[in-house]
DOFI-398750 format. One record per residue (C-alpha): residue number from 1; residue in one letter; x, y, z. Coordinates in nm, 2 decimals. Layout:
# residues N
(rec NUM,"A",(X,Y,Z))
...
This chain:
# residues 212
(rec 1,"M",(0.00,0.00,0.00))
(rec 2,"E",(0.12,0.35,-0.08))
(rec 3,"P",(0.24,0.55,0.22))
(rec 4,"G",(0.00,0.82,0.33))
(rec 5,"S",(-0.31,0.65,0.17))
(rec 6,"K",(-0.66,0.62,0.30))
(rec 7,"L",(-0.83,0.28,0.32))
(rec 8,"V",(-1.21,0.28,0.34))
(rec 9,"M",(-1.36,-0.05,0.45))
(rec 10,"V",(-1.73,-0.11,0.37))
(rec 11,"G",(-1.97,-0.38,0.46))
(rec 12,"D",(-2.25,-0.49,0.69))
(rec 13,"S",(-2.26,-0.56,1.07))
(rec 14,"I",(-1.95,-0.77,1.06))
(rec 15,"T",(-1.76,-0.46,0.93))
(rec 16,"D",(-1.96,-0.21,1.14))
(rec 17,"C",(-1.91,-0.40,1.47))
(rec 18,"G",(-2.01,-0.11,1.69))
(rec 19,"R",(-1.83,0.16,1.50))
(rec 20,"A",(-2.12,0.40,1.54))
(rec 21,"H",(-2.12,0.36,1.92))
(rec 22,"P",(-1.75,0.29,2.01))
(rec 23,"V",(-1.68,0.21,2.37))
(rec 24,"G",(-1.37,0.39,2.51))
(rec 25,"E",(-1.33,0.56,2.17))
(rec 26,"A",(-0.97,0.60,2.07))
(rec 27,"P",(-0.83,0.91,1.91))
(rec 28,"R",(-0.89,0.77,1.56))
(rec 29,"G",(-1.23,0.65,1.68))
(rec 30,"G",(-1.52,0.50,1.49))
(rec 31,"L",(-1.34,0.18,1.38))
(rec 32,"G",(-1.56,-0.05,1.58))
(rec 33,"N",(-1.42,-0.35,1.77))
(rec 34,"G",(-1.39,-0.61,1.49))
(rec 35,"Y",(-1.16,-0.68,1.19))
(rec 36,"V",(-1.14,-0.32,1.08))
(rec 37,"A",(-0.99,-0.21,1.41))
(rec 38,"L",(-0.75,-0.51,1.40))
(rec 39,"V",(-0.64,-0.42,1.04))
(rec 40,"D",(-0.57,-0.06,1.17))
(rec 41,"A",(-0.38,-0.19,1.47))
(rec 42,"H",(-0.17,-0.42,1.26))
(rec 43,"L",(-0.09,-0.15,1.01))
(rec 44,"Q",(0.00,0.10,1.28))
(rec 45,"A",(0.22,-0.16,1.47))
(rec 46,"L",(0.39,-0.34,1.18))
(rec 47,"H",(0.41,-0.06,0.92))
(rec 48,"P",(0.40,0.28,1.09))
(rec 49,"D",(0.60,0.43,0.80))
(rec 50,"W",(0.31,0.35,0.57))
(rec 51,"R",(0.09,0.61,0.76))
(rec 52,"I",(-0.23,0.44,0.64))
(rec 53,"R",(-0.56,0.60,0.76))
(rec 54,"V",(-0.83,0.33,0.80))
(rec 55,"V",(-1.20,0.44,0.79))
(rec 56,"N",(-1.49,0.21,0.87))
(rec 57,"V",(-1.82,0.27,0.69))
(rec 58,"G",(-1.98,-0.06,0.76))
(rec 59,"T",(-2.35,-0.05,0.84))
(rec 60,"S",(-2.54,-0.32,1.02))
(rec 61,"G",(-2.80,-0.50,0.82))
(rec 62,"N",(-2.68,-0.39,0.48))
(rec 63,"T",(-2.72,-0.59,0.16))
(rec 64,"V",(-2.53,-0.51,-0.15))
(rec 65,"V",(-2.83,-0.30,-0.26))
(rec 66,"D",(-2.81,-0.09,0.05))
(rec 67,"V",(-2.44,-0.04,0.00))
(rec 68,"A",(-2.50,0.07,-0.35))
(rec 69,"R",(-2.75,0.33,-0.24))
(rec 70,"R",(-2.49,0.50,-0.01))
(rec 71,"W",(-2.18,0.43,-0.22))
(rec 72,"E",(-2.12,0.78,-0.36))
(rec 73,"D",(-2.22,0.98,-0.04))
(rec 74,"E",(-2.06,0.76,0.22))
(rec 75,"V",(-1.77,0.58,0.04))
(rec 76,"M",(-1.65,0.77,-0.26))
(rec 77,"A",(-1.71,1.11,-0.10))
(rec 78,"L",(-1.43,1.02,0.14))
(rec 79,"R",(-1.19,1.01,-0.16))
(rec 80,"P",(-1.03,0.67,-0.07))
(rec 81,"D",(-0.71,0.54,-0.22))
(rec 82,"Y",(-0.81,0.18,-0.14))
(rec 83,"V",(-1.15,0.03,-0.08))
(rec 84,"S",(-1.25,-0.31,0.06))
(rec 85,"L",(-1.60,-0.45,0.04))
(rec 86,"M",(-1.73,-0.75,0.23))
(rec 87,"I",(-2.10,-0.80,0.16))
(rec 88,"G",(-2.34,-1.08,0.09))
(rec 89,"V",(-2.45,-1.27,0.40))
(rec 90,"N",(-2.76,-1.05,0.46))
(rec 91,"D",(-2.85,-1.09,0.09))
(rec 92,"V",(-2.87,-1.46,0.16))
(rec 93,"W",(-2.99,-1.45,0.53))
(rec 94,"R",(-3.30,-1.24,0.46))
(rec 95,"Q",(-3.42,-1.52,0.24))
(rec 96,"F",(-3.41,-1.76,0.54))
(rec 97,"D",(-3.50,-1.55,0.84))
(rec 98,"M",(-3.76,-1.34,0.65))
(rec 99,"P",(-3.89,-1.57,0.38))
(rec 100,"L",(-4.22,-1.38,0.33))
(rec 101,"V",(-4.06,-1.03,0.33))
(rec 102,"V",(-3.96,-1.07,-0.03))
(rec 103,"E",(-3.88,-0.70,-0.07))
(rec 104,"R",(-3.58,-0.76,0.16))
(rec 105,"H",(-3.44,-1.04,-0.05))
(rec 106,"V",(-3.15,-0.99,-0.30))
(rec 107,"G",(-3.14,-1.26,-0.56))
(rec 108,"I",(-2.81,-1.39,-0.68))
(rec 109,"D",(-2.84,-1.22,-1.02))
(rec 110,"E",(-2.91,-0.88,-0.86))
(rec 111,"Y",(-2.62,-0.94,-0.62))
(rec 112,"R",(-2.38,-1.02,-0.90))
(rec 113,"D",(-2.49,-0.73,-1.12))
(rec 114,"T",(-2.49,-0.47,-0.83))
(rec 115,"L",(-2.15,-0.59,-0.72))
(rec 116,"R",(-2.01,-0.57,-1.08))
(rec 117,"H",(-2.15,-0.21,-1.11))
(rec 118,"L",(-1.99,-0.10,-0.79))
(rec 119,"V",(-1.65,-0.24,-0.89))
(rec 120,"A",(-1.67,-0.10,-1.24))
(rec 121,"I",(-1.74,0.26,-1.12))
(rec 122,"T",(-1.49,0.24,-0.84))
(rec 123,"K",(-1.18,0.09,-1.00))
(rec 124,"P",(-1.09,0.40,-1.21))
(rec 125,"R",(-1.11,0.62,-0.90))
(rec 126,"V",(-0.89,0.43,-0.66))
(rec 127,"R",(-0.55,0.26,-0.65))
(rec 128,"Q",(-0.71,-0.08,-0.57))
(rec 129,"M",(-1.04,-0.23,-0.47))
(rec 130,"Y",(-1.06,-0.56,-0.27))
(rec 131,"L",(-1.36,-0.79,-0.25))
(rec 132,"L",(-1.38,-1.00,0.07))
(rec 133,"S",(-1.62,-1.29,0.05))
(rec 134,"P",(-1.92,-1.33,0.27))
(rec 135,"F",(-1.90,-1.64,0.49))
(rec 136,"Y",(-2.12,-1.87,0.70))
(rec 137,"L",(-1.96,-2.07,0.98))
(rec 138,"E",(-2.13,-2.40,0.90))
(rec 139,"P",(-1.90,-2.68,0.80))
(rec 140,"H",(-2.17,-2.90,0.65))
(rec 141,"R",(-2.18,-2.77,0.29))
(rec 142,"N",(-2.52,-2.93,0.22))
(rec 143,"D",(-2.68,-2.71,0.48))
(rec 144,"P",(-2.93,-2.49,0.28))
(rec 145,"M",(-2.79,-2.15,0.39))
(rec 146,"R",(-2.43,-2.27,0.35))
(rec 147,"K",(-2.50,-2.38,0.00))
(rec 148,"A",(-2.66,-2.04,-0.08))
(rec 149,"V",(-2.37,-1.85,0.07))
(rec 150,"D",(-2.13,-2.06,-0.14))
(rec 151,"A",(-2.32,-1.96,-0.45))
(rec 152,"Y",(-2.29,-1.59,-0.36))
(rec 153,"I",(-1.92,-1.64,-0.29))
(rec 154,"D",(-1.88,-1.79,-0.64))
(rec 155,"A",(-2.07,-1.49,-0.78))
(rec 156,"M",(-1.83,-1.25,-0.61))
(rec 157,"R",(-1.53,-1.45,-0.73))
(rec 158,"E",(-1.66,-1.43,-1.08))
(rec 159,"V",(-1.70,-1.05,-1.06))
(rec 160,"A",(-1.35,-1.02,-0.91))
(rec 161,"A",(-1.20,-1.22,-1.20))
(rec 162,"R",(-1.39,-1.04,-1.46))
(rec 163,"E",(-1.31,-0.70,-1.33))
(rec 164,"R",(-0.95,-0.80,-1.23))
(rec 165,"V",(-0.96,-0.70,-0.87))
(rec 166,"P",(-0.82,-0.90,-0.58))
(rec 167,"F",(-1.06,-1.15,-0.42))
(rec 168,"V",(-1.01,-1.25,-0.05))
(rec 169,"D",(-1.17,-1.59,0.02))
(rec 170,"V",(-1.27,-1.54,0.39))
(rec 171,"Q",(-1.49,-1.85,0.38))
(rec 172,"A",(-1.19,-2.07,0.29))
(rec 173,"E",(-0.99,-1.93,0.58))
(rec 174,"F",(-1.27,-2.03,0.82))
(rec 175,"D",(-1.33,-2.37,0.65))
(rec 176,"R",(-0.97,-2.46,0.72))
(rec 177,"L",(-1.01,-2.38,1.09))
(rec 178,"L",(-1.35,-2.55,1.12))
(rec 179,"T",(-1.18,-2.88,1.06))
(rec 180,"Q",(-1.01,-2.83,1.40))
(rec 181,"V",(-1.28,-2.67,1.62))
(rec 182,"N",(-1.66,-2.65,1.64))
(rec 183,"T",(-1.84,-2.36,1.48))
(rec 184,"W",(-1.96,-2.23,1.82))
(rec 185,"V",(-1.60,-2.15,1.90))
(rec 186,"W",(-1.60,-1.88,1.63))
(rec 187,"A",(-1.95,-1.73,1.65))
(rec 188,"P",(-2.28,-1.76,1.85))
(rec 189,"D",(-2.50,-1.75,1.53))
(rec 190,"R",(-2.26,-1.87,1.26))
(rec 191,"V",(-2.25,-1.52,1.12))
(rec 192,"H",(-2.12,-1.27,1.37))
(rec 193,"P",(-1.77,-1.39,1.48))
(rec 194,"Y",(-1.61,-1.34,1.82))
(rec 195,"L",(-1.28,-1.14,1.83))
(rec 196,"S",(-1.08,-1.45,1.73))
(rec 197,"G",(-1.29,-1.48,1.41))
(rec 198,"H",(-1.24,-1.11,1.33))
(rec 199,"L",(-0.87,-1.18,1.36))
(rec 200,"V",(-0.91,-1.45,1.09))
(rec 201,"I",(-1.07,-1.19,0.86))
(rec 202,"A",(-0.81,-0.92,0.94))
(rec 203,"R",(-0.52,-1.16,0.87))
(rec 204,"A",(-0.67,-1.27,0.54))
(rec 205,"F",(-0.70,-0.91,0.43))
(rec 206,"L",(-0.36,-0.80,0.55))
(rec 207,"T",(-0.20,-1.10,0.37))
(rec 208,"A",(-0.38,-0.99,0.05))
(rec 209,"V",(-0.24,-0.63,0.07))
(rec 210,"G",(0.11,-0.76,0.15))
(rec 211,"A",(0.11,-0.63,0.51))
(rec 212,"L",(0.19,-0.97,0.67))
């Protein structure tokens, strides 16, 4: 990453992770208590000479459609040098926890097309954009929601390949660990990880940007 750059990290509640109401807010504030804060801490500790400013604009409950609505005003208006986007689990989850509220559902074609649009309009305006896969902490791949999440991950991977932007397979990182310990070690609901799970995400991203 270029010294003196701004990294804006976008997503849903996993990215948000309390950033709107930080406890014991640090001077840089508003980073939440999840993987974004861990990315910032690692960059400050391991690469202080890079002088990377990390900004968290994750919003709980967001789907890719919600992110697209606020992209210009809340993401690009910050004039980022680098952008990371992790989105997709709510796009799937609403189809399972709100099956009759169809207006909250985001089908896979809409997900893919919206993601492709966001990447296409962002790439020319930043040094790099990173796509971080959604994930579901369920080792049984025939589980209906796990199968759906895997399909959305494939859609994101397809967009990343087509648009030639880095793809960070967070699900694969968790799958490797789920062969060793039960899913409940990582998250109470298979979606929102404990701090140890956030470290898995942070390490995957930091590896992708060459910071580890």
